[in-house]
N, C-alpha and C positions, 0 to 999 in steps of 0.2 A: 257720406262722409260729405261736409263742407269744403270746398275746394279752399285753399289757403293761399290770400293773394297779399303783396303786401299793400301796408296804411296807409303812405301815398297815393294807393290807385284807387281808394273807397271811394271818398267821392265822385271819381268818374262815375265807380259802378253802380252810385245809390243814383244817378242823374241818370246813366246808363237803363238801370231797374224801372224808374217811373217814368220816363219817356214821354218827356214833356212834349213835344213835336207831334205825336199819336192822336191827340188829343184831340187832333182838328176831324180823326176822322168822327168825331162823334158831333161835332157843331157845323158842319160842312152841311152834310144832311138840317138837320134843324134851318140854319141859315138859307139853303135852298128853297126847304118848302117856302120857308115866310116871303122868302122874295118874289117867289112866283103870287104867293097871296094878294099880296100886294101890289103884284102886276096887275092883277084880275079886278081887285076892290080897291086900292087907291089907299086903303088900311093897315094899322099895323096894331092889333093888340099887345103892347108893348109887356103888361105885366107876365099871359101867356107865353113870350116869346123868352123869354129871363129866367123863368119857371123852367118851359122846358130846355134851355141850353142847358141848364145845371143838372137836371136830373139825367140828360142823357150823358154826361161828362161822369156823372156816380154810376151810372149803371156800367158805362166803359171800365171805368176805373174795376165797376166788380169781377166784367169778364177778363181784364186784363191780369189781375191779381188771383182768382181762378185756376187763369190758366195757368200760370208760374205753382198753384199746390198742384194740378193735375196732371203736369210734364213733370212733377218731383216722385210722382207716384210709379210712373212709366221707367224713371230711369232717363229720359229721352235729353233732360238740362244737366246732366251729371258735370260737363262741360261746361255751363254756361254760366260762370262767373258774376253776372247781372241778374240772375237771378234772385228778386224777391227770397225766395224761400232759404238758399243756396247763401246769401247774403246773412241771413238773421238765424239760422238754424233752426225757426219756430213759425212749424207748416200751422199747426192749428188756429195761432195767432193772424197770420195775414189771409186764411179762410174764416177767423169771424171778422176781422178788419174788412176782409169781401164782400160779404152778405149785410152787412150794416150798411154799408153803400147802396148796394141792391135794395134794400130797403128802405134808406131812405131816397132812393134815384124815384123808384116804383111809385111814393108817397108821394111826392113832388108831380108827378104826372098825372098821379090818383087827382089830386087835388087842382087839376085845370079841368077833369070830368066830371068833379062833381061838383066845381067852378057851375057848370056848360051845363049839366046832366045830362049827361048823354058815356056810355061805357066807352065810345069806338079808341078814343086817342090811348084808354091804358090799355085796351085790349090789344090795339095794335103792339105796342110799346110790350107787352107779357108776351106778344107769340114771338119777338124779336128777343127779348129775353128767355123764351125754352128753344130755339135757334142757335142762339148764343151758347147754350149749355151743352147744348148736345155739336157741340165742334169740340172738348175735349172731356164732355163730363161721362162716367161712366153714366149707365152702359152703354149708352151711345158709340162715344170719341167717335163723331162721321168725320174729323180733321183728320184721324189718322187711316182714311179709306179715299182721303183727297177732295173729303166735297170742302174743306173749307173756304176755297175763295168763292162757292157756289153760295155758301151759307153767307158770306162776306156780302156779296152781292147782292142778293133781300134782303139783309138783316140794315144794310146800312144804306143801300137803295129804298128801292123801291116802296119799304115797308115802314120806313124812317121820312123819306120826304114824303111821302104819302097824309101818314100821322103826322108832322107838322104843321103842312097845308089843310089838312083836316080843320086842326086846333086854331083855325084863325077865320076860316070859313064854315066850320060843318060839312062839308062837300067833299067833294073827290073830283080832280081834274086827270084831265088826258094830258094836259100841260105837262102837270109835275111828276106823273107818270115816265111818258116821256124824256122829260131833263135827271128821274131818277136816274137810268140807264147809264149816264156819265159816272155820276155819283160810285154807281155800283164796282162799275166798272171798276175806276182808278183803286174803289177801296183793295176791290179783287186780286189789281197787280201790285197792290202793298205787301199782301201777306202771301203772294205770287213768285215776287221776289225775295222776303225774308226768307225762303230756302233754300235757295242758290249754297249758300256756305254751310250750310245742318247737311248737305246731305249724306254725311256720314254717319252722324248720329241720327237721322231719322231711317236708314237703315238699318243698325244696328237695336232700333227698335218699336220695329219692325213699322213704322209707319210710311203710306206709301202717297205720298207729299205727291204733286204733280212729277215735283222737279225728280222723285225718287221715278217714277213709272215712266218719264221722259225723257231718261236724262239730262244733264247741263246745256249741252249741244241745239238737243231739240228743242227743248224750256224754252233756250233762249232765242229761237228762230219763233218761237211762237209769241213773244213778246209781242214782236210789230203791230199787231192783230187787233191786240189791248188798244193801242194808240188811234190805228183806223178806222176801228169801231166807233171811239170816242171823237172821231173829227170829220164822224162821216154824219153819225146823228145829228150836229151842229145844221148844216147846210138842209139837212133834212125838215128838221124842225122847224127851222126859216123859211124852205120856200112850201110846207102845209099850213102856216100861218099858227103855228103852236108858238114860237120862238119871235121874239122880237128882231131885228137888223141885230142891237147891239148884242146879241149872243155871241155873237161871232168875236168878241172880243177874247172868246175860250181860245181861240188861236196864238194868241201871245203867251200860251203856254206850250206851243209846239217844242220850240228851245230846248225848254226844260225835260218835254217827253221823247225828243231825240237822242237826248245824254242820254236819260235811261236806256233808249234798246244801245246806245252804242258800247254804253258802260260793260253793260250785260254781255254784249258780242265779246267784246276783248275780252274780259276776265271770269265768264260764267263758269270756270273748273280749276278758278282760282281762289278756294273760300278765302283767305285772306283779304284780300281784295273786293273780291264781288259781297261782302259783309253790307259794303256803303250803299249798294243799290237800293235796297230798300227804303234810306233816307230822301235819296230822288225821287223813288217812286209816291213819299210822303210830299215831296216836294211837289210834284206834279197834280197829285190828288188837292192838296190847299190850294194851288192858284189856278188851276181850273172849275175848281167848286166855286172859289172865291168871284173869277171874271162872269162864272154860268151867271150866279146872284147878282154882281153888278149890271149886266146887260139886261134882265130883267128889271131893274130897281130905278137905273136911269136911263132908259124910254122914257116917261113923264116929261 
């Protein structure tokens, strides 16, 4: 049954369902990989960059819509009013739109590979899509086994950043791989934080998310290690000569990271309050990723 909500709230629910801020998760890896390519080559192919950016966003739309459909199948979203399936009551339509977005997104990435006569980029992104499907899709449903954060780390970190870098340079880079760990960790933090307020729903659906496995207290105590990892990578990268000194700009996002850990520490067991932590995590991901990219671009 589709949850009944007041019509005055539907606009807010649609906005929450579309999740505009979440698309930074697709944008930041592409901008980061491209920024590192610029740092090392002093050139950007803007056509490839813009094509890749649109394709990445469309693929993320596919993943988000599919997650709503797959979660509807398991019943875990029965209390989630801003699920697109619950809002529309048309699961098949949402799935069809998702698949159109996937085909278009892959088509755009394929056009890059076709132009370059090199299937590496589309191969990497196809692997990302497969891993993204395994997160919630039958028969894998790896997210239900607590592996979602690991999948997010690799898909939106090393794989996506390296693909964006390769699309510009036709090569791989240790610098891009090193920087991609930052993007992967902050992406994983978003998913990690999104489960605090869903503990009871996850338990009822048999979803063994990290919050279910650890409990909210231990999970809240684990979150600062995400922050420590990110802010250790920067000085290590600089000291090893992989990062320019200006990538230290990432430390300007430390205030957001501390706000996130303090917020979760205070409200981890209060679902109505802690639900907002994922938006703080999105802000940290966006600003740390943007500042990292600027550090590579502005070094010249």
